N, C-alpha and C positions, 0 to 999 in steps of 0.2 A: 505494500500499501503505499502512497506517497505521503505515508507519516512517519514518525518517528519507532523504529522497527523494535516490540518488544521483546527484552531478554526472553529467552529460552528456558521454559521452567518444566520441568518434568512433573508428573503427577507422582506421591507417593500411594496409588491405592495401586490394590493386586490387579492382574490381568483380567479374572473373572468379572471382577467389578469394571474396571472398566469397558469389557465387552458389553455386558449387562448394562450399563447406562449408554453406550453407543446404541444398542439393539432399540434403546426402549424412546430416547429423544433424539439419535441422530448426532448427538455430542462427543466430539474427542476432546475428551480430557488431557491428556499430552497436548489440546496445542495452544498454538503460542497465544492464541487471545480467547476470553472467556466467552462463551456463549450466553448475550442481553434475553436469551429465554429462561435464565436462569431469574427469579423476583432482587435477589441479591444484589446480580451485578447491575439489572433494571434499574431499580432502586439508584445506584450509586452514580450511572449516568445520569438522571435525570434530578436528583436530588441534592447535585452536592451545592456546597455553601459558594459559587463562585459563577462570577458572569458567563459562563460557556454553557456552562450547565443549564444554567436559566433560558436561555440567548437557544440552547438544542430543543427545548422543550415546549417552549412558545412556538418555533418551528415548526415539529411535531405535531399537535395540536393545531395550527393554522393548513397544515396539509390535511387535515384531518376532515376540519371546518369548512375547506375547500370544497370538499366534496358537497358541503351543507348551503354552502353559496352564504355564510356567516359572516359577520365581522370580521376583521383583522384583528387579533389579541396582538399590544404594545408592551405590556406589563401584567405580571400574576405575581403572585404569592404562594411557597409553599405553605401547606395550613395542616394543622394537626390530621394526621389519616383516621382518624378515629370520631366515627359520630356516639356525641350521649344517649346513653339511654334512660327512658319516661319509667322504666319502672324499677324495682330489684329483682334479680335474677332474669333480666333481659338479658339477650346475647347481645354482646357488643359489636358493632359492624366497623371492620380495620379496614382501609383500601391499601392499594399499593404507592398510589399517587393520587394526592387532594390538593386539587389548585387554586385557588380566588382572582378573578380578575378585579379589577379596580372598580368596576361596573358593579358588583358583588357576585356577577354569574359565579359558579363553579365548571372545575372538569374532572373526574376523577377517571382514572386509566387505572387498568387493570390488565396484567400478561398472566394468561394463562395458557401453559404448554400443552396439559394434559385433561383426554374430557371427564367433565364432573358431572354427575346425576343432577339434574334438574338446572341446569346451568341460566339456561334461558328466565327460570323462575328467580333463581338467585341474584340476575342481571338487574330484574324489576324491583327484587325487593329492594336491592343497592340504591337506585337509585329514586325509589321512591320515598326512603329512609333519609338522603341526603336531603332530597328535597322541601321534605317535613320538616328538619331539621333546621330552618333558616328562621330567624327569630322575627320575627312581625307582632306589631299593639294591636290587640282588639284582633279586631274581625278584618284589616286591611289587608286582603289575600293579590289586593294589586301591584305589593311590596314585592312578592315573591319574584325571584329573579330566576331567570335560564339555567337548568344543572344537564352535563352532557356526561354519558357513561364512554367511555373507550375501552372497548374489548378487544387487547391482542389473543389470539387463539391461534393457536397449531393443529385443531382440527375441527373435523368438518362441523360448524357450527349451524349454518344456516343452508336451505335448500338452495338447487342451483347450481351454477359456475363463477359465479358473483363473489369476488373476491372483500369486497366492502362493501354493506348493505349498513341503514339504517332506520330505527322504530320509532313510532313515537303514537300518542294518540292520532286516529282517523277513524275517519268513515268509510261503509266499502267502496266507495266511488274515489277514497284516495284526497279526500282533502280531508286539513289538521284542525282540530277540533281547539288545539296546545302544541306548540314545540316546547314547550317550557321541559319537557322531559322528553331529551332524546338520547339514546342507545346507539353506538355504532360499534357496529363486531367488525375488526378486521382480520381475516380468515388468512392466517400463511401458508395455510395446507392447500388454498388454491393458487398458488404465485409462480409456480413453475414457469408457464407458457411467459413469464414477462422476463426471463432471464433471454430470450429471443427475437426481443423488443428493442432498438435504438434508445439508447437511455435519452438522447435529445428530444425524443416521444414521450420518454416516462411524465408522467404526472407527478406530482411532488409528494403523494403518498406510496404510490407504487416504487418511487427511490427509498424512502421509508421502510417500505415495505422488505425489500430485497435487500436493506440493510441489517434486521432484525434478524431476519431468517440466514441470511450468509457470509456476515461480516466475518465470525469465526473460519471459514471456511476457505482456506488455500486453492481450492479450485475457484475459486468466484474473485480472485483477484483483481482480474482486468477487469473486470466491471463495474468490481465496488470503488476500482481507482477512478474511473470515469465518471462516477457518479460521487465520489469527494471532490473530483475537481468542479462538479456543477451545483454544489450542494452544500454553501457555508454552514449549513445547522448539523448536517450529519457528519461534516467534517470535523467540529467542533465534540459531537459525541462520539468519534472514534478515538481521537486525542486523550476524550476522556478515559475510554475502555480500556486503550491501550497500556494508559499510566497506573489504570485498576491490576490491570493483569499481571501488573510486575511486582504487585505486592504479593509475598509470601501469606501474611495473614488474612488476606483478600482472597487467594486461591485456597487456603484452608475452609475460610465461610464455606469459599463455594461449591469445596466436594464435601462437607459436611451436608449440604443443603440437600444436594445431588443423592447423595446415602439415603439422607432421612425419607425423601423422596420414594427411592427405589422400595427400601424398606416398608413405607407405607400403600404404595401400588401393590405393593408380591400381595399383601392383605386385600386386596381389591376384585371383584368379578371382571374390572374390565383390564387388569390386568394380565390376569387369566386367557383373558379375548386374545387378549394382543400376542400374548406368547405361543397359546396351543392355537386359537383358531389364525391368526395372522399369519406366523409364523411354522411353527412346527406341525398345526393339523390340517394342511392344506398339501394331499399327499401328491407329489409329483408336482407341487405349483401351484395350484389350483382345483376347484371343485367345479366338475364339470355342471351341477344339477344337483337341484335340493335332494332327489332321492340315492345320490352318492354320501352325500355328509351324514355323517354319524348325527343321531338323536342328543350326545353332545355338544357337537362343536354348533346343531340348529339351536339349542337352547342360549349358548352362548350370543349369537347373531340375534335371537329374540331378547334377550335382556339388552342388547345396545340400542332397540330400537325408542327409546326414551332420549338417549344422549344424543347419538350420531344421525343423521340424513337417510333418508334410503340409500342414496348413490352410492356412499361413503362405505355403506355396509356392503353392498353389492360388492363392489371396488375391492375390498377388503378379502373376501369371502368368496371372490370369482364366482357369485350369483347371479341369478338373473333380478332385474328390478322387480316382475310380474312373483318371483317366488320369495325376494324379501317384504312385498306387499301382503303377502299370503301370509307369512307370520305373524303379523298385526291383528288380523284374524281370528287365531289362534291362542292369542296373547293369555 
């Protein structure tokens, strides 16, 4: 990259753990640059107490809201990522990044590299709590400011091939009731085709999407260098990332988070589905049709219906879309 090259730091993890991490998230823990898909690294890039970090965050949010045709942000403040609870015993909501603009609007950014059961409902819960937590006097609801939730995911959270989608309160004809609570999904699992696109023709959000997914991938250095030469905000984010990647303590946090998530996922059905259904359970690399699948594999696919879209399940299990849809009727 056209930035200061980080020192080569090798992981202290054993080979089996490295391979498990590589298989689960396609992350090379021996890589020179840490992956921003990991929460700890993501937060280090955008919440550092310096101008470059703030500028990079503003650039990213503006790139997302460019998709929304909203006003350009010129300044923001990182605020407490925790929304206060109203009742004793109520679960706290803690976000990856929570920022407020000078006009009172706020943006919440969440990095989620793993499928999470009920993630769409979780997104609704997050933005509703943040919106309702605004302080107003009396019943002056007109003072409530717009709230954005930007979810960066690395799995098929929405239907179709679009890598970016926004959701809000709309009628059946698509007319907004209000844009005050807007959820934007940036799905990194659907951006591979962008690598064939001329960088000069890419939108700002496409350049950011490639940064998040491929900045730690040495094989994508050429296209990343082109992006860095054109996009100052991404160049700032990359410079911060390179500095973080040099820190032994940062790498220790990074690896400990990956190990914790690996252990956590090993106790979840979704992990079992990935390992058994997506990798080991596909005889000769594919399932030709539903009748060739074992009942166990079909049960795995059925358990993913509320988490992944039909197209993603069909692709991962090498099933037809019709066969996946038929699993819904048998739930």
